[in-house]
ZAMARGU-4260 file (C-alpha; in steps of 0.2 Angstrom, whole numbers, plus 5000, padded with zeros to 4 digits):
<rodrens>
0) 5038/5226/4984 | 5031/5239/4996 | 5019/5246/4983 | 5013/5226/4979 | 5009/5225/4999
5) 5000/5243/5001 | 4990/5241/4986 | 4982/5222/4990 | 4962/5224/4995 | 4960/5222/5015
10) 4950/5206/5015 | 4965/5198/5003 | 4979/5204/5016 | 4981/5189/5028 | 4982/5177/5013
15) 4994/5187/5004 | 5005/5190/5019 | 5003/5171/5022 | 5007/5166/5005 | 5010/5181/4994
20) 5019/5184/4975 | 5032/5171/4974 | 5026/5160/4988 | 5009/5157/4978 | 5018/5152/4963
25) 5028/5140/4975 | 5013/5132/4980 | 5005/5130/4965 | 5021/5121/4957 | 5023/5111/4975
30) 5002/5105/4974 | 5006/5103/4953 | 5022/5092/4956 | 5014/5081/4967 | 5001/5076/4959
35) 5009/5074/4945 | 5021/5061/4951 | 5008/5053/4962 | 4995/5050/4949 | 5010/5045/4936
40) 5012/5032/4950 | 4995/5027/4949 | 4993/5027/4930 | 5008/5017/4926 | 4999/5002/4935
45) 4984/5006/4924 | 4992/5003/4908 | 5002/4992/4916 | 4987/4981/4921 | 4979/4982/4904
50) 4995/4977/4894 | 5004/4965/4903 | 5001/4959/4921 | 4988/4948/4915 | 5002/4938/4906
55) 5016/4942/4920 | 5006/4938/4936 | 4991/4928/4932 | 4996/4917/4916 | 4987/4901/4922
60) 4970/4909/4918 | 4961/4912/4901 | 4960/4928/4893 | 4946/4935/4900 | 4947/4930/4918
65) 4967/4934/4917 | 4961/4954/4912 | 4948/4952/4924 | 4961/4947/4939 | 4973/4961/4933
70) 4959/4975/4936 | 4956/4969/4951 | 4971/4971/4959 | 4971/4988/4950 | 4952/4990/4959
75) 4961/4985/4976 | 4969/5002/4978 | 4952/5012/4975 | 4946/5002/4989 | 4960/5006/4999
80) 4960/5026/4995 | 4947/5030/5007 | 4956/5023/5021 | 4970/5032/5017 | 4957/5049/5017
85) 4952/5043/5036 | 4972/5040/5041 | 4981/5055/5030 | 4964/5066/5034 | 4966/5062/5053
90) 4983/5069/5053 | 4979/5081/5042 | 4967/5091/5050 | 4977/5088/5066 | 4993/5090/5064
95) 4993/5100/5044 | 4995/5098/5026 | 5013/5099/5024 | 5018/5086/5033 | 5004/5074/5029
100) 5009/5078/5011 | 5027/5072/5013 | 5022/5057/5021 | 5009/5051/5006 | 5022/5055/4992
105) 5033/5043/5000 | 5021/5029/5004 | 5015/5031/4986 | 5033/5033/4976 | 5041/5019/4985
110) 5027/5005/4986 | 5026/5011/4965 | 5043/5008/4963 | 5043/4991/4973 | 5032/4983/4961
115) 5045/4986/4947 | 5058/4976/4957 | 5043/4963/4962 | 5047/4944/4951 | 5032/4937/4941
120) 5022/4922/4943 | 5033/4910/4935 | 5048/4915/4949 | 5038/4916/4965 | 5021/4907/4960
125) 5007/4913/4970 | 5017/4925/4980 | 5020/4935/4965 | 5001/4942/4963 | 4999/4942/4984
130) 5013/4954/4984 | 5007/4964/4971 | 4990/4964/4978 | 5001/4971/4995 | 5008/4982/4984
135) 4995/4988/4976 | 4985/4993/4992 | 4997/5003/4998 | 4999/5013/4983 | 4979/5016/4986
140) 4981/5022/5006 | 4995/5034/4999 | 4986/5042/4984 | 4970/5042/4995 | 4981/5055/5007
145) 4987/5064/4991 | 4974/5074/4982 | 4965/5081/4997 | 4979/5089/5004 | 4987/5097/4986
150) 4970/5102/4984 | 4970/5110/5002 | 4987/5116/4999 | 4982/5127/4984 | 4963/5132/4990
155) 4970/5138/5006 | 4983/5148/5002 | 4973/5157/4988 | 4963/5171/4989 | 4945/5169/4987
160) 4942/5176/4971 | 4957/5164/4964 | 4952/5148/4971 | 4946/5140/4955 | 4962/5145/4948
165) 4975/5140/4960 | 4964/5124/4963 | 4967/5121/4943 | 4987/5116/4948 | 4984/5101/4958
170) 4969/5095/4945 | 4981/5095/4932 | 4992/5083/4940 | 4982/5066/4933 | 4983/5076/4916
175) 5003/5078/4916 | 5005/5061/4927 | 4994/5050/4914 | 5003/5058/4899 | 5020/5053/4908
180) 5014/5038/4911 | 5008/5032/4894 | 5023/5042/4885 | 5035/5031/4894 | 5025/5015/4890
185) 5023/5021/4871 | 5043/5026/4870 | 5045/5007/4877 | 5034/5001/4864 | 5044/5009/4848
190) 5060/5005/4855 | 5061/4987/4861 | 5052/4970/4853 | 5035/4964/4860 | 5047/4950/4870
195) 5058/4964/4878 | 5042/4973/4884 | 5036/4958/4894 | 5051/4950/4898 | 5057/4966/4907
200) 5054/4983/4899 | 5037/4986/4908 | 5047/4988/4924 | 5055/5004/4918 | 5040/5015/4921
205) 5040/5008/4940 | 5057/5010/4944 | 5058/5029/4938 | 5047/5032/4952 | 5063/5031/4963
210) 5071/5048/4956 | 5052/5056/4954 | 5049/5054/4973 | 5066/5063/4975 | 5061/5079/4965
215) 5042/5078/4973 | 5051/5079/4990 | 5063/5092/4987 | 5049/5105/4982 | 5038/5098/4995
220) 5048/5102/5010 | 5053/5120/5004 | 5032/5126/5006 | 5024/5132/5022 | 5010/5127/5030
225) 4993/5134/5024 | 4987/5151/5033 | 4971/5143/5036 | 4976/5129/5044 | 4990/5138/5055
230) 4975/5149/5062 | 4965/5133/5068 | 4980/5125/5075 | 4989/5140/5085 | 4971/5142/5091
235) 4971/5124/5096 | 4952/5121/5089 | 4958/5104/5078 | 4944/5091/5083 | 4949/5074/5091
240) 4941/5063/5076 | 4938/5074/5061 | 4930/5059/5053 | 4919/5056/5067 | 4914/5075/5064
245) 4912/5074/5045 | 4901/5060/5049 | 4891/5070/5060 | 4889/5086/5054 | 4893/5085/5034
250) 4885/5068/5029 | 4875/5075/5016 | 4891/5084/5007 | 4899/5070/5008 | 4889/5058/5001
255) 4884/5071/4989 | 4902/5075/4984 | 4906/5057/4980 | 4893/5057/4971 | 4898/5070/4961
260) 4915/5063/4957 | 4909/5046/4949 | 4907/5052/4931 | 4924/5059/4933 | 4930/5044/4937
265) 4922/5033/4927 | 4925/5043/4908 | 4943/5043/4915 | 4947/5023/4917 | 4934/5018/4905
270) 4941/5029/4892 | 4958/5024/4897 | 4962/5008/4906 | 4948/5000/4898 | 4946/5006/4881
275) 4967/5003/4881 | 4964/4983/4884 | 4948/4982/4874 | 4957/4993/4858 | 4972/4982/4858
280) 4962/4966/4863 | 4947/4963/4854 | 4949/4976/4839 | 4966/4969/4836 | 4974/4991/4835
285) 4991/4991/4840 | 4997/4994/4858 | 5010/5007/4848 | 4996/5015/4842 | 4984/5014/4855
290) 4996/5022/4867 | 4998/5036/4856 | 4980/5040/4854 | 4980/5041/4872 | 4994/5055/4872
295) 4983/5065/4860 | 4966/5063/4869 | 4974/5067/4886 | 4979/5084/4878 | 4959/5087/4878
300) 4957/5080/4897 | 4970/5095/4900 | 4961/5108/4892 | 4944/5104/4900 | 4953/5103/4917
305) 4960/5120/4914 | 4943/5129/4906 | 4935/5123/4917 | 4944/5127/4934 | 4950/5145/4928
310) 4932/5148/4923 | 4923/5143/4939 | 4928/5160/4948 | 4917/5168/4937 | 4905/5155/4932
315) 4904/5147/4948 | 4910/5128/4952 | 4892/5120/4950 | 4887/5126/4935 | 4901/5119/4926
320) 4903/5101/4935 | 4883/5101/4928 | 4888/5106/4912 | 4902/5092/4912 | 4890/5078/4917
325) 4877/5083/4905 | 4889/5084/4890 | 4896/5066/4898 | 4877/5057/4898 | 4877/5061/4877
330) 4895/5056/4874 | 4894/5041/4883 | 4884/5030/4869 | 4895/5038/4857 | 4912/5032/4863
335) 4912/5015/4857 | 4904/5016/4839 | 4920/5027/4837 | 4931/5014/4845 | 4924/5000/4833
340) 4927/5009/4817 | 4946/5005/4821 | 4952/5021/4812 | 4964/5031/4822 | 4957/5047/4819
345) 4941/5046/4827 | 4945/5034/4840 | 4955/5049/4847 | 4939/5058/4844 | 4932/5046/4854
350) 4943/5044/4870 | 4947/5062/4869 | 4929/5069/4868 | 4925/5059/4886 | 4942/5064/4892
355) 4937/5082/4889 | 4920/5080/4898 | 4928/5073/4913 | 4940/5088/4913 | 4925/5098/4912
360) 4918/5091/4928 | 4936/5088/4938 | 4945/5104/4934 | 4931/5113/4947 | 4932/5097/4960
365) 4947/5106/4966 | 4939/5121/4974 | 4923/5113/4975 | 4924/5098/4987 | 4934/5108/5000
370) 4922/5122/4999 | 4911/5111/5005 | 4919/5108/5022 | 4924/5117/5037 | 4944/5121/5041
375) 4944/5108/5054 | 4938/5093/5043 | 4939/5101/5027 | 4954/5088/5024 | 4946/5073/5029
380) 4930/5076/5021 | 4937/5083/5004 | 4948/5068/5002 | 4933/5056/5007 | 4921/5061/4994
385) 4933/5063/4983 | 4940/5045/4984 | 4924/5036/4988 | 4918/5041/4975 | 4933/5033/4967
390) 4928/5016/4972 | 4912/5018/4964 | 4918/5027/4947 | 4936/5022/4946 | 4938/5005/4954
395) 4919/4996/4947 | 4921/5004/4930 | 4934/4992/4921 | 4926/4977/4927 | 4909/4982/4924
400) 4914/4987/4907 | 4923/4970/4904 | 4908/4960/4910 | 4896/4972/4900 | 4905/4969/4883
405) 4906/4952/4884 | 4887/4949/4890 | 4880/4961/4878 | 4892/4972/4866 | 4903/4986/4869
410) 4888/4998/4865 | 4882/4993/4882 | 4898/4999/4892 | 4894/5017/4883 | 4876/5017/4893
415) 4883/5012/4907 | 4895/5028/4905 | 4880/5039/4904 | 4871/5030/4918 | 4887/5035/4929
420) 4884/5055/4924 | 4865/5054/4926 | 4871/5049/4944 | 4883/5061/4945 | 4870/5076/4939
425) 4857/5073/4952 | 4869/5074/4966 | 4878/5089/4960 | 4861/5094/4958 | 4857/5093/4975
430) 4871/5104/4981 | 4875/5123/4985 | 4886/5135/4974 | 4901/5139/4986 | 4914/5150/4977
435) 4909/5164/4988 | 4911/5156/5003 | 4926/5160/5015 | 4936/5146/5022 | 4940/5152/5038
440) 4925/5143/5048
</rodrens>
């Protein structure tokens, strides 16, 4: 242990002393487990919205409008996420990263579990969808504070030359969370009849959140505050209203960073939530088959995320994000022709290719967005950019895709994906490379 300490490079000594060796591993695990749990919570709602919530909470509407209503409740959380960024970002930049991450995990997990206990329209009438919207809103606020804190936990502990590597761990959370969410629904679909699944089986993934919250809290309560923020706190340099400081000092980075995230969100929620509803509804692909193919496709997302995030320390964040957005421009028009074949291998290729493009964009963003902002506003700035991109890319995508497909056919949805990719491409072209920046400013 003595030789490890003396052989560290002088520039890395403060960081390694605050988060060296085993501590860095704990930070990586804590950031990964937290985001995996919270994105599991978020994604089970998307899967349920595509499969069952339309009939459970909107049975009086025709199929298209019931699906739109279900996706609208899904979109509520995206509208709430920037608010969560403001609230949790404010305290994260003033009080600390660790305590805010614990609070966001509690809010997200408990609101998710309560969805599993919520009576349907047949029992509560109009109060059922209203309570669903409220719980979904609380989900969004919790997740709005989660990603920024988890990314900062990893990035602010890591040495400069390995920030992309350690930021890869929270970026893998969505892949694992989506895999777990889809896997639970797939197992339930295999194990029970359709009637049982629609009656009560869909609630099981939500109720599991009670257990997962306990696991996440156990891990997160063992980590320390990031050394970068600890210096700001000890020097009493924290801003009074960090969100205002972001708008005043970093409006360009905020808006362009949000624009860069649009394609990641758009790809993910088009290729998962919307394609699941489209394939099982319009194409007649069985629910079990489509969930199984989604599990396979999720491996493409994890591969793209890990490869791009870890490579970004050498190649640079910006170059890889641009490459992923460029791939998405090309892949968008190919996605739905592959789905329309109804061939499982081609469906897996279409969805998997879209998620790989998403991973190449998303992986480096774990380090890229935090590096755009100074320490005193980093939680607020990175969270706001990340979640504003979600409003345009994630909340809107399933709604627009449903309307486009109904009016112009499935091919139009692929071109919509390409349009989102072009927007992100232009935004990232206007941003600088950041991998050599110090995080002490």
